VMD Tcl script that builds the backbone (N, CA, C; Angstrom):
set m [mol new atoms 264]
animate dup $m
set s [atomselect $m all]
$s set {name element resname resid chain x y z} {
  {N N MET 1 A 12.535 10.285 19.484}
  {CA C MET 1 A 13.215 9.966 18.243}
  {C C MET 1 A 12.166 9.708 17.160}
  {N N ALA 2 A 12.363 10.239 15.984}
  {CA C ALA 2 A 11.418 10.086 14.890}
  {C C ALA 2 A 11.399 8.651 14.394}
  {N N ILE 3 A 10.233 8.208 13.932}
  {CA C ILE 3 A 10.078 6.840 13.453}
  {C C ILE 3 A 11.020 6.536 12.303}
  {N N ARG 4 A 11.234 7.509 11.434}
  {CA C ARG 4 A 12.155 7.282 10.310}
  {C C ARG 4 A 13.573 7.032 10.806}
  {N N GLN 5 A 13.972 7.703 11.875}
  {CA C GLN 5 A 15.310 7.495 12.417}
  {C C GLN 5 A 15.427 6.129 13.056}
  {N N ILE 6 A 14.348 5.648 13.651}
  {CA C ILE 6 A 14.380 4.337 14.282}
  {C C ILE 6 A 14.505 3.246 13.228}
  {N N LEU 7 A 13.765 3.384 12.132}
  {CA C LEU 7 A 13.679 2.312 11.147}
  {C C LEU 7 A 14.731 2.364 10.050}
  {N N ARG 8 A 15.071 3.546 9.601}
  {CA C ARG 8 A 15.867 3.652 8.388}
  {C C ARG 8 A 17.355 3.498 8.643}
  {N N ARG 9 A 17.983 2.739 7.830}
  {CA C ARG 9 A 19.434 2.651 7.775}
  {C C ARG 9 A 19.807 3.072 6.369}
  {N N SER 10 A 20.580 4.093 6.239}
  {CA C SER 10 A 20.918 4.544 4.895}
  {C C SER 10 A 21.960 3.636 4.278}
  {N N LEU 11 A 21.848 3.504 2.996}
  {CA C LEU 11 A 22.795 2.709 2.225}
  {C C LEU 11 A 23.282 3.557 1.069}
  {N N SER 12 A 24.549 3.543 0.843}
  {CA C SER 12 A 25.042 4.200 -0.359}
  {C C SER 12 A 24.943 3.183 -1.489}
  {N N ASN 13 A 24.938 3.653 -2.695}
  {CA C ASN 13 A 24.888 2.736 -3.832}
  {C C ASN 13 A 26.154 1.895 -3.919}
  {N N GLU 14 A 27.240 2.385 -3.355}
  {CA C GLU 14 A 28.505 1.675 -3.443}
  {C C GLU 14 A 28.639 0.593 -2.384}
  {N N ARG 15 A 28.018 0.792 -1.226}
  {CA C ARG 15 A 28.222 -0.142 -0.119}
  {C C ARG 15 A 26.883 -0.634 0.388}
  {N N ARG 16 A 26.578 -1.877 0.136}
  {CA C ARG 16 A 25.299 -2.450 0.530}
  {C C ARG 16 A 25.426 -3.427 1.681}
  {N N SER 17 A 26.557 -3.517 2.311}
  {CA C SER 17 A 26.743 -4.509 3.366}
  {C C SER 17 A 26.794 -3.852 4.744}
  {N N VAL 18 A 25.775 -3.071 5.071}
  {CA C VAL 18 A 25.685 -2.476 6.390}
  {C C VAL 18 A 25.221 -3.565 7.350}
  {N N GLU 19 A 25.895 -3.682 8.457}
  {CA C GLU 19 A 25.587 -4.731 9.412}
  {C C GLU 19 A 24.208 -4.532 10.033}
  {N N VAL 20 A 23.506 -5.647 10.204}
  {CA C VAL 20 A 22.191 -5.633 10.831}
  {C C VAL 20 A 22.375 -6.098 12.273}
  {N N PRO 21 A 21.888 -5.331 13.257}
  {CA C PRO 21 A 22.065 -5.718 14.659}
  {C C PRO 21 A 21.355 -7.036 14.966}
  {N N LYS 22 A 21.875 -7.744 15.931}
  {CA C LYS 22 A 21.270 -8.997 16.367}
  {C C LYS 22 A 19.818 -8.722 16.782}
  {N N GLY 23 A 18.919 -9.635 16.379}
  {CA C GLY 23 A 17.516 -9.478 16.717}
  {C C GLY 23 A 16.753 -8.592 15.747}
  {N N HIS 24 A 17.367 -8.234 14.629}
  {CA C HIS 24 A 16.747 -7.372 13.626}
  {C C HIS 24 A 16.858 -8.009 12.243}
  {N N LEU 25 A 16.123 -7.454 11.299}
  {CA C LEU 25 A 16.080 -7.947 9.931}
  {C C LEU 25 A 16.029 -6.757 8.984}
  {N N ALA 26 A 16.781 -6.828 7.911}
  {CA C ALA 26 A 16.727 -5.782 6.892}
  {C C ALA 26 A 15.653 -6.140 5.878}
  {N N VAL 27 A 14.816 -5.161 5.544}
  {CA C VAL 27 A 13.809 -5.326 4.496}
  {C C VAL 27 A 13.922 -4.141 3.545}
  {N N TYR 28 A 13.456 -4.350 2.320}
  {CA C TYR 28 A 13.474 -3.304 1.305}
  {C C TYR 28 A 12.029 -2.943 0.982}
  {N N VAL 29 A 11.744 -1.652 0.968}
  {CA C VAL 29 A 10.374 -1.173 0.844}
  {C C VAL 29 A 10.301 -0.122 -0.255}
  {N N GLY 30 A 9.240 -0.165 -1.021}
  {CA C GLY 30 A 9.010 0.872 -2.010}
  {C C GLY 30 A 8.376 0.315 -3.256}
  {N N GLU 31 A 7.717 1.193 -3.971}
  {CA C GLU 31 A 7.066 0.794 -5.204}
  {C C GLU 31 A 7.963 1.023 -6.405}
  {N N GLY 32 A 8.832 1.984 -6.327}
  {CA C GLY 32 A 9.812 2.248 -7.385}
  {C C GLY 32 A 11.188 1.963 -6.813}
  {N N GLU 33 A 11.853 3.037 -6.426}
  {CA C GLU 33 A 13.151 2.894 -5.765}
  {C C GLU 33 A 12.936 2.284 -4.382}
  {N N LYS 34 A 13.716 1.277 -4.067}
  {CA C LYS 34 A 13.573 0.576 -2.791}
  {C C LYS 34 A 14.461 1.227 -1.739}
  {N N LYS 35 A 13.916 1.341 -0.532}
  {CA C LYS 35 A 14.682 1.857 0.603}
  {C C LYS 35 A 14.836 0.741 1.616}
  {N N ARG 36 A 15.957 0.736 2.279}
  {CA C ARG 36 A 16.269 -0.312 3.246}
  {C C ARG 36 A 15.870 0.141 4.646}
  {N N PHE 37 A 15.160 -0.737 5.354}
  {CA C PHE 37 A 14.778 -0.510 6.737}
  {C C PHE 37 A 15.266 -1.690 7.558}
  {N N VAL 38 A 15.638 -1.420 8.783}
  {CA C VAL 38 A 16.029 -2.477 9.715}
  {C C VAL 38 A 14.953 -2.519 10.792}
  {N N ILE 39 A 14.326 -3.681 10.914}
  {CA C ILE 39 A 13.199 -3.826 11.836}
  {C C ILE 39 A 13.489 -4.911 12.870}
  {N N PRO 40 A 12.863 -4.833 14.030}
  {CA C PRO 40 A 13.017 -5.900 15.027}
  {C C PRO 40 A 12.349 -7.189 14.534}
  {N N LEU 41 A 12.942 -8.333 14.842}
  {CA C LEU 41 A 12.360 -9.611 14.457}
  {C C LEU 41 A 10.969 -9.815 15.057}
  {N N SER 42 A 10.688 -9.173 16.178}
  {CA C SER 42 A 9.383 -9.325 16.824}
  {C C SER 42 A 8.235 -8.886 15.908}
  {N N TYR 43 A 8.495 -8.009 14.938}
  {CA C TYR 43 A 7.460 -7.579 14.008}
  {C C TYR 43 A 6.918 -8.752 13.195}
  {N N LEU 44 A 7.741 -9.764 12.979}
  {CA C LEU 44 A 7.334 -10.899 12.151}
  {C C LEU 44 A 6.148 -11.651 12.748}
  {N N ASN 45 A 5.941 -11.524 14.047}
  {CA C ASN 45 A 4.836 -12.212 14.715}
  {C C ASN 45 A 3.529 -11.435 14.679}
  {N N HIS 46 A 3.554 -10.194 14.275}
  {CA C HIS 46 A 2.357 -9.355 14.295}
  {C C HIS 46 A 1.535 -9.577 13.020}
  {N N HIS 47 A 0.216 -9.704 13.180}
  {CA C HIS 47 A -0.644 -10.012 12.033}
  {C C HIS 47 A -0.598 -8.942 10.942}
  {N N LEU 48 A -0.436 -7.676 11.294}
  {CA C LEU 48 A -0.338 -6.627 10.275}
  {C C LEU 48 A 0.921 -6.792 9.428}
  {N N PHE 49 A 2.025 -7.122 10.079}
  {CA C PHE 49 A 3.266 -7.301 9.334}
  {C C PHE 49 A 3.218 -8.597 8.522}
  {N N GLN 50 A 2.567 -9.619 9.056}
  {CA C GLN 50 A 2.440 -10.871 8.321}
  {C C GLN 50 A 1.659 -10.677 7.027}
  {N N GLU 51 A 0.719 -9.742 7.033}
  {CA C GLU 51 A -0.009 -9.430 5.803}
  {C C GLU 51 A 0.932 -8.847 4.749}
  {N N LEU 52 A 1.852 -7.991 5.165}
  {CA C LEU 52 A 2.848 -7.456 4.223}
  {C C LEU 52 A 3.729 -8.577 3.680}
  {N N LEU 53 A 4.104 -9.511 4.543}
  {CA C LEU 53 A 4.927 -10.644 4.096}
  {C C LEU 53 A 4.165 -11.518 3.099}
  {N N PHE 54 A 2.874 -11.692 3.323}
  {CA C PHE 54 A 2.057 -12.449 2.385}
  {C C PHE 54 A 2.031 -11.746 1.023}
  {N N GLN 55 A 1.883 -10.427 1.028}
  {CA C GLN 55 A 1.899 -9.666 -0.222}
  {C C GLN 55 A 3.245 -9.799 -0.927}
  {N N ALA 56 A 4.320 -9.794 -0.147}
  {CA C ALA 56 A 5.657 -9.961 -0.725}
  {C C ALA 56 A 5.787 -11.337 -1.372}
  {N N GLU 57 A 5.258 -12.360 -0.705}
  {CA C GLU 57 A 5.307 -13.712 -1.260}
  {C C GLU 57 A 4.501 -13.790 -2.553}
  {N N GLU 58 A 3.328 -13.165 -2.566}
  {CA C GLU 58 A 2.476 -13.160 -3.753}
  {C C GLU 58 A 3.196 -12.514 -4.949}
  {N N GLU 59 A 3.900 -11.417 -4.679}
  {CA C GLU 59 A 4.535 -10.675 -5.774}
  {C C GLU 59 A 5.884 -11.253 -6.186}
  {N N PHE 60 A 6.694 -11.653 -5.210}
  {CA C PHE 60 A 8.061 -12.056 -5.513}
  {C C PHE 60 A 8.344 -13.543 -5.306}
  {N N GLY 61 A 7.435 -14.276 -4.682}
  {CA C GLY 61 A 7.742 -15.665 -4.332}
  {C C GLY 61 A 8.904 -15.663 -3.358}
  {N N PHE 62 A 9.859 -16.498 -3.603}
  {CA C PHE 62 A 11.028 -16.544 -2.734}
  {C C PHE 62 A 12.249 -15.916 -3.407}
  {N N HIS 63 A 12.036 -15.254 -4.532}
  {CA C HIS 63 A 13.121 -14.549 -5.221}
  {C C HIS 63 A 12.940 -13.056 -4.979}
  {N N HIS 64 A 13.794 -12.509 -4.154}
  {CA C HIS 64 A 13.725 -11.078 -3.861}
  {C C HIS 64 A 14.920 -10.404 -4.523}
  {N N PRO 65 A 14.659 -9.549 -5.489}
  {CA C PRO 65 A 15.724 -8.963 -6.302}
  {C C PRO 65 A 16.763 -8.155 -5.527}
  {N N MET 66 A 16.417 -7.648 -4.346}
  {CA C MET 66 A 17.360 -6.833 -3.578}
  {C C MET 66 A 18.276 -7.690 -2.708}
  {N N GLY 67 A 18.041 -8.999 -2.658}
  {CA C GLY 67 A 18.869 -9.864 -1.831}
  {C C GLY 67 A 18.331 -10.030 -0.417}
  {N N GLY 68 A 17.297 -9.315 -0.087}
  {CA C GLY 68 A 16.616 -9.417 1.197}
  {C C GLY 68 A 15.131 -9.372 0.933}
  {N N ILE 69 A 14.324 -9.452 1.958}
  {CA C ILE 69 A 12.881 -9.419 1.756}
  {C C ILE 69 A 12.472 -8.059 1.202}
  {N N THR 70 A 11.777 -8.089 0.083}
  {CA C THR 70 A 11.279 -6.875 -0.545}
  {C C THR 70 A 9.786 -6.797 -0.301}
  {N N ILE 71 A 9.334 -5.703 0.274}
  {CA C ILE 71 A 7.920 -5.530 0.608}
  {C C ILE 71 A 7.305 -4.534 -0.379}
  {N N PRO 72 A 6.296 -4.998 -1.140}
  {CA C PRO 72 A 5.720 -4.165 -2.198}
  {C C PRO 72 A 4.648 -3.206 -1.685}
  {N N CYS 73 A 5.069 -2.172 -0.981}
  {CA C CYS 73 A 4.136 -1.139 -0.548}
  {C C CYS 73 A 4.887 0.184 -0.526}
  {N N SER 74 A 4.151 1.256 -0.369}
  {CA C SER 74 A 4.806 2.565 -0.332}
  {C C SER 74 A 5.569 2.726 0.985}
  {N N GLU 75 A 6.569 3.571 0.933}
  {CA C GLU 75 A 7.360 3.852 2.132}
  {C C GLU 75 A 6.472 4.456 3.226}
  {N N ASP 76 A 5.554 5.335 2.849}
  {CA C ASP 76 A 4.656 5.960 3.830}
  {C C ASP 76 A 3.760 4.934 4.519}
  {N N LEU 77 A 3.207 3.992 3.757}
  {CA C LEU 77 A 2.376 2.940 4.342}
  {C C LEU 77 A 3.183 2.086 5.307}
  {N N PHE 78 A 4.406 1.738 4.919}
  {CA C PHE 78 A 5.271 0.925 5.767}
  {C C PHE 78 A 5.592 1.655 7.075}
  {N N ILE 79 A 5.912 2.926 6.990}
  {CA C ILE 79 A 6.229 3.713 8.185}
  {C C ILE 79 A 5.006 3.828 9.088}
  {N N ASP 80 A 3.843 4.035 8.487}
  {CA C ASP 80 A 2.608 4.108 9.272}
  {C C ASP 80 A 2.360 2.783 10.011}
  {N N LEU 81 A 2.474 1.677 9.301}
  {CA C LEU 81 A 2.242 0.376 9.916}
  {C C LEU 81 A 3.246 0.094 11.029}
  {N N THR 82 A 4.512 0.321 10.766}
  {CA C THR 82 A 5.523 0.019 11.791}
  {C C THR 82 A 5.422 0.966 12.974}
  {N N SER 83 A 4.947 2.192 12.746}
  {CA C SER 83 A 4.764 3.105 13.884}
  {C C SER 83 A 3.655 2.587 14.797}
  {N N ARG 84 A 2.638 1.946 14.222}
  {CA C ARG 84 A 1.586 1.325 15.033}
  {C C ARG 84 A 2.147 0.127 15.817}
  {N N LEU 85 A 3.065 -0.606 15.225}
  {CA C LEU 85 A 3.664 -1.751 15.916}
  {C C LEU 85 A 4.530 -1.290 17.075}
  {N N ILE 86 A 5.208 -0.162 16.925}
  {CA C ILE 86 A 6.053 0.366 17.994}
  {C C ILE 86 A 5.189 0.756 19.201}
  {N N ARG 87 A 4.032 1.344 18.919}
  {CA C ARG 87 A 3.140 1.772 20.006}
  {C C ARG 87 A 2.414 0.612 20.672}
  {N N ALA 88 A 2.319 -0.523 19.965}
  {CA C ALA 88 A 1.567 -1.677 20.519}
  {C C ALA 88 A 2.308 -2.363 21.637}
}
mol reanalyze $m
mol bondsrecalc $m
mol representation Tube
mol addrep $m
């Protein structure tokens, strides 16, 4: 299964309340248009992902405009990082 299929949950502009499975977290990623990804909570313990969370805190504080954690990096960088976490 492709990494994008594992991570990405599509959202229509009309419906933003897609259920997140137990043990997962929705995050928004992108430098312009934000895309929604659903990730396992276990990623939160990994030092590479914690660096992204630190960057999110630096940029947004605790106010995330999308209503969930917004990570200020490119979609490609996020996919690359999470693909490394899947293999770890």
